C-alpha positions as CSV (number, residue, x, y, z in Angstrom):
1,M,-75.5,-1.0,-73.6
2,P,-74.4,-0.7,-70.0
3,L,-71.9,1.9,-68.8
4,G,-68.3,0.8,-68.7
5,P,-66.0,1.0,-65.6
6,L,-65.3,4.5,-64.3
7,R,-61.9,6.0,-65.1
8,Q,-59.9,7.8,-62.5
9,V,-59.5,11.5,-63.2
10,A,-56.8,14.1,-62.6
11,V,-56.1,17.8,-63.1
12,V,-53.4,18.1,-65.7
13,G,-53.2,21.8,-66.6
14,I,-54.0,25.1,-64.9
15,G,-53.9,28.7,-66.2
16,M,-54.7,32.0,-64.6
17,T,-54.4,35.4,-66.2
18,E,-53.4,38.7,-64.6
19,V,-56.3,40.1,-62.6
20,S,-57.4,43.6,-61.9
21,R,-60.4,45.7,-60.7
22,V,-60.9,47.3,-64.1
23,S,-59.6,46.2,-67.4
24,T,-60.1,47.3,-71.0
25,R,-60.3,43.6,-72.0
26,G,-63.4,41.5,-72.3
27,A,-64.4,38.1,-70.8
28,L,-63.7,36.2,-74.0
29,G,-60.1,37.4,-74.2
30,F,-59.5,36.4,-70.6
31,A,-61.0,32.9,-71.2
32,A,-58.8,32.5,-74.2
33,D,-55.7,33.4,-72.4
34,A,-56.5,31.1,-69.4
35,L,-57.2,28.2,-71.7
36,R,-53.9,28.8,-73.6
37,L,-52.0,28.9,-70.3
38,A,-53.5,25.7,-69.1
39,L,-52.8,23.9,-72.4
40,D,-49.2,25.1,-72.3
41,D,-49.0,23.9,-68.6
42,A,-50.2,20.4,-69.5
43,G,-48.4,20.1,-72.8
44,L,-51.7,19.7,-74.7
45,R,-53.2,21.3,-77.8
46,A,-56.6,22.9,-78.4
47,E,-57.6,20.0,-80.6
48,D,-57.1,17.7,-77.6
49,V,-60.0,19.4,-75.8
50,D,-63.4,17.7,-76.3
51,G,-65.2,18.8,-73.1
52,L,-66.1,22.4,-72.1
53,F,-67.5,23.3,-68.6
54,T,-68.2,26.7,-67.1
55,N,-70.1,28.2,-64.2
56,V,-70.4,31.7,-65.8
57,G,-72.0,33.0,-69.0
58,N,-73.7,36.1,-70.2
59,P,-73.8,38.9,-69.0
60,L,-70.8,38.4,-66.8
61,A,-68.9,36.2,-69.2
62,V,-69.3,34.4,-72.6
63,D,-71.5,31.4,-73.1
64,Y,-70.0,28.0,-73.7
65,D,-71.1,27.8,-77.4
66,R,-69.5,31.1,-78.3
67,M,-66.3,30.1,-76.5
68,A,-66.2,26.8,-78.5
69,E,-66.6,28.6,-81.8
70,A,-64.1,31.4,-81.0
71,F,-61.5,28.9,-79.8
72,G,-61.9,26.5,-82.6
73,L,-62.8,23.6,-80.3
74,R,-64.7,20.5,-81.2
75,I,-66.8,19.8,-78.1
76,R,-68.8,16.6,-77.5
77,A,-69.7,17.3,-73.8
78,A,-70.5,20.7,-72.4
79,V,-72.2,22.1,-69.3
80,Q,-72.8,25.7,-68.4
81,T,-74.4,26.5,-65.1
82,W,-76.3,29.6,-64.0
83,S,-73.9,32.5,-64.1
84,H,-72.7,32.5,-60.5
85,G,-69.4,31.6,-58.8
86,R,-71.0,29.2,-56.4
87,F,-71.3,26.7,-59.2
88,V,-67.5,26.4,-59.7
89,G,-67.5,23.1,-57.7
90,P,-70.4,21.5,-59.6
91,A,-68.9,22.6,-62.9
92,L,-65.6,20.9,-62.1
93,Q,-67.5,17.9,-60.8
94,A,-69.4,17.7,-64.1
95,A,-66.1,17.7,-66.0
96,V,-64.7,15.0,-63.8
97,Q,-67.8,12.9,-64.3
98,A,-67.7,13.3,-68.1
99,V,-64.1,12.1,-68.2
100,A,-64.8,9.3,-65.7
101,L,-67.7,8.1,-67.9
102,G,-65.8,8.6,-71.2
103,T,-68.1,11.2,-72.6
104,A,-65.1,13.5,-72.8
105,D,-61.3,12.7,-72.8
106,V,-59.9,16.2,-72.0
107,A,-62.3,18.6,-70.4
108,A,-61.6,22.3,-70.0
109,C,-63.2,24.1,-67.1
110,V,-63.0,27.8,-68.1
111,G,-64.1,31.1,-66.6
112,G,-63.3,34.5,-68.0
113,V,-65.1,37.4,-66.3
114,A,-65.3,41.1,-66.5
115,F,-67.1,42.4,-63.4
116,S,-66.1,46.0,-64.3
117,G,-68.6,45.9,-67.2
118,L,-71.4,44.5,-65.2
119,G,-72.9,47.6,-63.7
120,V,-74.9,47.6,-60.5
121,V,-74.5,44.7,-58.1
122,G,-77.2,44.9,-55.4
123,G,-79.8,47.5,-54.6
124,S,-82.8,48.6,-56.7
125,G,-80.9,48.5,-60.0
126,D,-80.0,44.8,-59.6
127,L,-82.7,42.5,-61.0
128,E,-81.4,39.5,-59.0
129,G,-83.4,40.7,-55.9
130,T,-86.6,40.9,-57.8
131,R,-86.7,37.1,-58.6
132,Q,-89.7,35.2,-57.3
133,G,-88.8,34.1,-53.8
134,G,-85.8,36.4,-53.6
135,G,-82.4,36.7,-55.1
136,S,-79.4,34.5,-55.7
137,H,-77.2,35.8,-52.9
138,G,-79.9,35.8,-50.2
139,E,-81.5,39.1,-51.3
140,L,-85.0,39.3,-49.8
141,P,-86.2,42.8,-50.6
142,H,-89.5,42.2,-48.7
143,Y,-87.3,41.8,-45.6
144,G,-85.1,44.8,-46.5
145,M,-82.2,42.8,-47.7
146,T,-81.4,44.1,-51.2
147,A,-77.7,43.4,-51.8
148,P,-75.3,40.5,-51.8
149,G,-73.9,40.1,-48.3
150,A,-77.2,40.8,-46.5
151,G,-77.9,37.1,-46.1
152,A,-74.3,36.4,-44.9
153,A,-74.5,39.3,-42.5
154,M,-77.8,38.1,-41.1
155,A,-76.6,34.5,-40.7
156,F,-73.4,35.6,-39.0
157,R,-75.3,37.9,-36.7
158,R,-77.6,35.0,-35.7
159,Y,-74.5,32.8,-35.2
160,C,-72.8,35.3,-32.9
161,A,-76.0,35.8,-30.9
162,R,-76.6,32.0,-30.6
163,Y,-73.0,31.2,-29.4
164,G,-72.1,34.4,-27.6
165,Y,-69.4,35.8,-29.9
166,D,-68.2,39.3,-30.5
167,P,-68.7,39.7,-34.3
168,E,-65.4,41.6,-34.6
169,L,-63.6,38.3,-34.2
170,I,-64.4,37.7,-37.9
171,S,-61.5,40.1,-38.7
172,A,-59.1,37.1,-38.3
173,V,-60.4,35.8,-41.7
174,P,-59.7,38.8,-44.0
175,I,-56.4,39.4,-42.1
176,A,-55.2,35.9,-42.7
177,F,-56.2,35.9,-46.4
178,R,-54.5,39.3,-46.9
179,R,-51.3,37.9,-45.4
180,H,-51.5,35.1,-47.9
181,A,-52.2,37.5,-50.8
182,R,-49.1,39.5,-49.9
183,R,-47.1,36.4,-50.9
184,N,-48.9,36.2,-54.3
185,A,-47.6,38.4,-57.1
186,N,-50.8,38.1,-59.0
187,A,-53.1,39.2,-56.1
188,Q,-55.2,42.3,-56.3
189,M,-55.0,43.2,-52.6
190,T,-51.5,43.3,-51.2
191,K,-51.6,46.2,-48.8
192,A,-51.1,45.1,-45.2
193,L,-54.3,44.6,-43.2
194,E,-54.2,44.2,-39.4
195,R,-56.8,44.4,-36.7
196,A,-56.8,48.3,-36.4
197,D,-57.0,48.6,-40.2
198,Y,-60.0,46.3,-40.3
199,A,-61.8,48.2,-37.5
200,A,-61.3,51.4,-39.4
201,Q,-63.1,50.1,-42.4
202,P,-66.8,51.0,-42.9
203,Y,-69.7,48.5,-42.5
204,V,-71.3,47.4,-45.7
205,V,-74.0,45.3,-44.1
206,E,-73.4,45.3,-40.3
207,P,-71.7,43.4,-38.7
208,L,-69.6,42.9,-41.9
209,R,-67.1,45.5,-43.0
210,R,-65.6,46.1,-46.4
211,P,-62.7,43.6,-46.1
212,D,-65.4,40.9,-45.4
213,F,-66.7,41.1,-49.0
214,A,-65.3,39.5,-52.1
215,L,-63.5,41.6,-54.6
216,L,-64.8,42.4,-58.1
217,S,-62.3,41.4,-60.7
218,D,-61.5,41.1,-64.4
219,G,-59.6,38.0,-65.3
220,G,-59.7,34.3,-66.2
221,G,-58.9,30.9,-65.0
222,C,-58.8,27.4,-66.5
223,V,-58.5,23.9,-65.1
224,L,-57.9,20.9,-67.5
225,V,-58.9,17.3,-66.5
226,T,-58.3,14.0,-68.1
227,T,-57.7,10.4,-67.0
228,V,-54.9,9.6,-64.6
229,E,-53.4,7.2,-67.1
230,R,-53.1,10.0,-69.7
231,A,-52.0,12.5,-67.2
232,R,-49.0,10.5,-66.2
233,D,-47.6,11.0,-69.8
234,L,-48.1,14.7,-69.7
235,R,-45.9,17.7,-68.6
236,Q,-47.0,18.1,-65.0
237,P,-47.6,15.8,-62.1
238,A,-51.1,14.4,-62.0
239,V,-53.3,15.9,-59.3
240,V,-56.0,13.2,-58.6
241,I,-59.6,14.1,-57.8
242,G,-60.1,11.6,-55.0
243,G,-63.6,12.4,-53.8
244,M,-66.6,14.7,-54.5
245,Q,-70.0,15.5,-53.0
246,G,-72.7,17.7,-54.5
247,L,-74.4,21.0,-53.8
248,R,-77.1,20.8,-51.1
249,A,-80.5,22.4,-51.2
250,G,-83.8,22.2,-49.3
251,R,-85.9,23.6,-46.4
252,D,-83.0,23.2,-43.9
253,E,-80.5,25.0,-46.2
254,F,-79.8,28.7,-46.5
255,I,-77.1,29.8,-48.9
256,F,-74.8,31.5,-46.4
257,A,-75.2,29.3,-43.3
258,P,-74.8,25.7,-42.2
259,P,-78.0,23.6,-42.1
260,G,-80.4,24.8,-39.3
261,L,-78.9,28.4,-39.1
262,G,-80.8,30.1,-41.9
263,V,-84.0,32.1,-41.6
264,F,-86.2,29.4,-43.0
265,S,-84.8,26.6,-40.8
266,Q,-85.8,25.3,-37.3
267,G,-83.2,23.5,-35.2
268,D,-79.9,22.0,-36.3
269,T,-79.7,19.2,-38.8
270,R,-75.9,18.8,-39.2
271,R,-74.7,15.2,-39.3
272,A,-71.3,13.6,-39.9
273,E,-72.8,11.3,-42.5
274,D,-73.7,14.3,-44.6
275,N,-70.0,14.5,-45.7
276,P,-69.2,11.3,-47.7
277,V,-66.4,13.1,-49.6
278,Y,-63.8,11.9,-47.1
279,A,-64.6,8.2,-47.3
280,M,-64.8,8.4,-51.1
281,A,-61.2,9.8,-51.1
282,G,-60.0,7.1,-48.7
283,L,-59.6,9.6,-45.8
284,T,-60.6,9.2,-42.2
285,G,-62.0,12.7,-42.0
286,P,-61.1,16.4,-42.1
287,G,-58.1,15.7,-39.9
288,D,-56.3,14.3,-43.0
289,V,-56.6,17.6,-44.9
290,D,-53.4,19.6,-45.3
291,S,-54.9,22.7,-46.8
292,L,-58.5,24.0,-47.2
293,Q,-59.6,26.1,-50.2
294,L,-63.2,27.5,-49.9
295,Y,-65.6,29.8,-51.5
296,D,-65.0,33.0,-49.5
297,A,-67.6,35.4,-51.0
298,F,-68.0,36.7,-47.5
299,S,-65.8,36.1,-44.4
300,P,-68.4,34.1,-42.4
301,N,-68.3,31.5,-45.1
302,V,-65.1,30.3,-43.5
303,V,-66.8,29.8,-40.1
304,F,-69.7,27.9,-41.7
305,V,-67.4,25.6,-43.8
306,L,-65.3,24.7,-40.8
307,E,-68.4,23.6,-38.9
308,R,-70.3,22.0,-41.8
309,F,-67.4,19.7,-42.6
310,G,-66.5,18.8,-39.1
311,F,-63.2,20.6,-38.7
312,T,-64.7,22.0,-35.5
313,G,-67.8,21.3,-33.5
314,E,-71.0,23.3,-33.7
315,G,-70.5,26.9,-32.5
316,E,-66.7,26.5,-32.1
317,A,-65.2,27.7,-35.4
318,L,-65.0,31.4,-34.8
319,E,-63.0,30.9,-31.7
320,W,-61.0,28.1,-33.2
321,L,-59.7,30.1,-36.2
322,Q,-58.2,32.9,-34.1
323,N,-54.4,33.3,-33.5
324,G,-53.2,32.2,-37.0
325,R,-54.9,28.8,-37.1
326,I,-56.0,29.3,-40.7
327,E,-52.8,31.0,-41.8
328,L,-49.7,29.6,-43.4
329,G,-47.8,27.8,-40.7
330,G,-51.1,27.2,-38.8
331,D,-53.1,24.1,-38.2
332,L,-55.2,24.5,-41.4
333,P,-53.8,26.9,-44.0
334,T,-56.8,28.2,-45.8
335,N,-57.2,30.1,-49.1
336,T,-53.4,30.3,-49.4
337,A,-53.4,32.5,-52.5
338,G,-55.7,35.1,-50.8
339,G,-59.1,33.8,-51.9
340,L,-61.9,36.0,-53.2
341,L,-61.3,38.4,-50.4
342,S,-57.8,39.3,-51.4
343,E,-56.5,37.5,-54.5
344,A,-59.3,37.9,-57.1
345,H,-62.9,37.0,-57.8
346,I,-62.8,34.9,-61.0
347,C,-65.8,33.0,-59.8
348,G,-63.9,30.4,-57.8
349,W,-61.4,29.1,-60.4
350,G,-58.5,30.7,-58.5
351,H,-59.2,28.3,-55.6
352,M,-59.0,25.2,-57.8
353,I,-55.8,26.5,-59.4
354,E,-54.3,27.1,-56.0
355,A,-55.3,23.6,-54.8
356,T,-53.5,22.1,-57.8
357,R,-50.4,24.2,-57.2
358,Q,-50.2,23.2,-53.5
359,I,-50.4,19.5,-54.4
360,R,-47.7,19.9,-57.1
361,G,-45.5,21.8,-54.6
362,Q,-45.5,24.9,-56.9
363,A,-47.0,27.5,-54.6
364,G,-43.6,29.2,-53.9
365,A,-43.6,31.5,-50.8
366,R,-47.0,30.3,-49.8
367,Q,-46.3,26.5,-50.2
368,V,-47.8,24.3,-47.4
369,A,-45.1,21.9,-46.3
370,D,-45.7,18.2,-47.3
371,C,-49.0,19.0,-48.9
372,E,-50.7,15.9,-50.1
373,V,-54.4,16.5,-49.5
374,V,-56.3,19.7,-50.3
375,Q,-60.0,20.0,-49.8
376,W,-62.3,22.4,-51.8
377,A,-65.5,23.1,-49.8
378,T,-68.4,25.6,-49.6
379,P,-71.0,26.5,-47.0
380,F,-73.5,25.3,-49.7
381,G,-72.3,21.7,-49.0
382,D,-70.3,20.7,-52.2
383,S,-66.7,19.6,-52.0
384,L,-63.8,18.0,-53.9
385,I,-60.6,16.4,-52.6
386,F,-57.4,17.0,-54.5
387,Q,-54.6,14.4,-53.8
388,K,-51.1,13.5,-54.9
389,D,-50.9,10.7,-57.4
390,R,-49.7,7.5,-55.8
């Protein structure tokens, strides 16, 4: 039997718990609260949910089957990726595809995490770096890179050497996101951060300082998706998923760099046709985007996303983003809730929730004026476009 016509999909409910560096609560409780908040937001019930998608599981969180049992859900379509935040985009895309194809009607994308109970992240006690071929965050112990951030620092150092930049210019990124977080009552980091404060912070992996690294957080987030037709009868305005493109991998790719800039790559292989997400969403290009939400595990991710998706030319992004360009009121307000650097690290779900708030016009003091198109993007190449329902 052939597949039927694809159904248009929208975000209909969002929920985010309180976040903190250390909590006495576990990941399952955070996931339960996030799901409850999202259901209340949409005006749906737990029995309406028949799809379950997550990018995190044991040991950082709870696996999808345990969540379904604990929450009393009857799931007919589920996906759980490897337990890393970088798969937040693919997890949401899988949910959108399930609803579009009809293998689920209401899909819950849920992440509840408890970093405080994880133990060592990086170094000799972290087994990630002992994987065959290296670790998941660019850890390559045989080259002396043993912790998350080493790959980002290396790629950024190479970028600055290639294009003649002072690495300290990256301070504009954490400063911008901290200013956004100070307008967010649920953000972890709300203490003012300016250039002198940044320069006083220690290096973690030179040339990156402490504010260039994502937070560790305990908390949870949930995004509910269903068909646009059903969404129009629910409590909140439908936020349409207008376009998507997938995670990239291959010999030209390095996790924390654009194609051609990683240690295994030679030359530059970036091409405009590598970003079909804009045409799929009916956009002419990145110039149609009102706000950008991106996976800011490390500050240079912002530079690499801007160039990968054509917001700037090659070697131009670090200079372009100076002087408030990525701040509220600037040309491209980015990570308007504070991102992983200042709001919280709940494995990327905070970005998706903020994108939805911006399209709904519900972001309060950090609302982007006349926001109709928000792009989610990563330096790894995946992307989604959130749009107003028309």
